[in-house]
N, C-alpha and C positions, 0 to 999 in steps of 0.2 A: 504492501501499499505507500500510497507516495502521502507526501503533505497536502492539505488542501485548505480553505477558507472557506468553512460552512454557513453561509445564510439559511435564519430562520425564523418564523416569525415568532412576536414577544407580544407583552398585554398588551392590548387595545389598538391591536391594527398593524402596531408598528414591526422595526426587525432589528434584528442584529447580527454579528457575527463572530465566528472562532474561527480561532487558526488551529490545525490538528495537526501535529509532527506523522513522520511518516506510521510511526508504531499506533497509532488514533490520540494520543492523549493530548489535550488542549494545551496551546501554550501560552496564546493569549485569548482573551478577548477583547470584542471592541470595546471603547472607552464610555459608547454614546450608545443611545436608541435612533433608528433614522426610522422617518414616514415611510418610504417604499425602497423597494429592492434597490430600483438606481441609485438610493441615496447612497443606501447599505457600500452599491458597490461602488462608489467615489470613496467611504470610510476605508473599504478595502486597500487599495491604488493609494489612496494616504499615507497607509501601511507600507505598503512594497515601496515604493518613494522615501520616504523615511525611516528605513528596517539598520541603515547601517552605518548610525551614529553614535559618536561617544558615550559610554556612562556618566555620568555624573555619581556616583558612592557617596551619599550621602549617612551614608555610616560608620563613616567616620570621618573624629576630629576636625575642624577646618578644611572641608574637605572645599574645594576650587568646584568654583560657581560657571557652569559652561550655558552659550547659548543654546538657543532651540535652532533644530532639533537634537533629541535627545534622549537617552533613555534616563530615569529619575531610579534608580537606589536605592531601597530606604525601608526603612524595620517598623513593621506594623504595634500597633498598638496590642497587640498577641505575641511580640515577640519573634514572625515572621516575617522572613527580607522577603518585598515584593519588588517588584518595576513599571514602571508604568512609560509610554511612550510617548511624545510631546511635540507635535507638530513644529512646525515654525514659527507658526504663532502664537502659541505655548499651548493649544487645547492638546488635551488626552484625548490617543487616536486609540492605545490601546491600553490596558490591564496584563497582570498577572495575577495566579494563583498566587496562594503562603507559600512561603519551602523555608522549614524548618533549617536551610544549611545555605547559606551564603551563596558557597558555590555549585548549587543547585539555580538560584534563579541568575547565576552569571552564565551557567549553560542554557538558562531557556532563551536568554541575551541571543548569545549564541545562535542558537536555532532560530531562531526571528531572523538572522541576519544568515542562515543558509538557505533557510524553508518559504518563506512569502513571496523572492522574486518572481520566481517561478510556481507558486502554488493556482493553481485550478480553482475557480469558479465556483462554488455546487450550493445548488435551493435544495435546501433540507424539504423531505416531504411533509 
């Protein structure tokens, strides 16, 4: 199985996308809901365009603030590591699940860079 973006219906007639790795695991979820499938596809294209950017590691003291677009690696309130991908306008376009290990979150970021550019878009039934 290859990596893929999957668009599916959400609540209220809106749509969301997930990026699945080749093993089927969700690497990232879109940062918002979209009013149409076409709008959701635009969100996917933004992830593709911005997926090869630097990581701002907010888990280290005195981290350097980077310009957008960028990944922000951070620790959530529960102590898990997460990341979000921000577009050049600063909007969050993709978010991760929580990871116990920082290295796992970094692997997720690397996986997006490898997978997103060529991942096909499929519409969930």
